[in-house]
N, C-alpha and C positions, 0 to 999 in steps of 0.2 A: 526449469526451477533454479538450475545452477547460476544462471543470468541474475535472478532476482536476488539471490544470497551473495551475490559479490559486493564488499567494501571496499572504498578506497584505503591503501595502506596508511596507518597512523590516523585514521578517522573512524573509530568504532561507533556504532550506531548505538543507541538505546535501546535495551531489549524490547520496550514497549512499542517501538518503531519497528523493530523486526518483526514482530508476533503480527504487527498490523499489516505490514506486505506479505509476508509468509501465507496469514490468513486469505488476502486476495488473491494470490497465486493459487493455493491450494483449493479455492472454491470458484475458479475458473475465469476470474474477471480479467485475466491478463492474456488469456489463451489466443484471443483474435489478433494480437498485436505481434508484429515482427519483434524478433529478440533483440534487435538493434533500438527498439523503442523502450525496452522496459526500464533504462534507469531514468528516462525521463518520466516515464509513468510514475515511478517510485518517489522522484522528487516532488512531482506535481500533487500526488496524491499526499505524501507526508504534510505538505504544505497545506494542502486542502483539510487535513485533520488538524494540523495545529491552529491554523486560524479561525476553523468554523466549529470544530467539535474537541478541544483540547481535554474535555471531561472522559472522552473514549480512551484516551490514551493515558490519563490519570487512572481511570479504572482498571486498566490491565497493568500499569506498574503497582498498583495498591493491592488489588485482590489477587492479582497473578493467577486468573482464571477467566474464561469468556463463558460467562452464564448464558442462559437461553436468551435473555432479554438483550444482553449486549450484543449477541450473534446476530439477532434481528436488528438490532441498530446498524451494526457494523454492515451488514447488507444492504439496508436501505440507504447508508452513506457512499457504499460502493457504486450502486445503481445511479446514484444521483452524481456522482463523479464522474462515470461513463458519459454522462449528456455534456460535461464540461472539459473534459481531458482535451488538451490540445496536443495531439502528437507530431512529432517532428517528421519533417518530411524525409525520407530515406530513399535512397539510390539503391536498387536492388542489383545494379550492374557492379 
């Protein structure tokens, strides 16, 4: 969880993006990945949301709540993203 919360200095992330990433982490969608892959996961996931589902980020920003419908939609998006995530090759040495 600590790794997913890290942000580059002087590059704050919008709250709705932080919430989307934290949602993925707290619901187990990043558990299977090595901690060194999480920055890339976050980058690709947010890019996917921005390009394919900008309404999700808008809803989080405007309503400031994750309704049951939005939660269901976010889980479907995360399941979809799992199939297209291209993790970097990481040497474990």
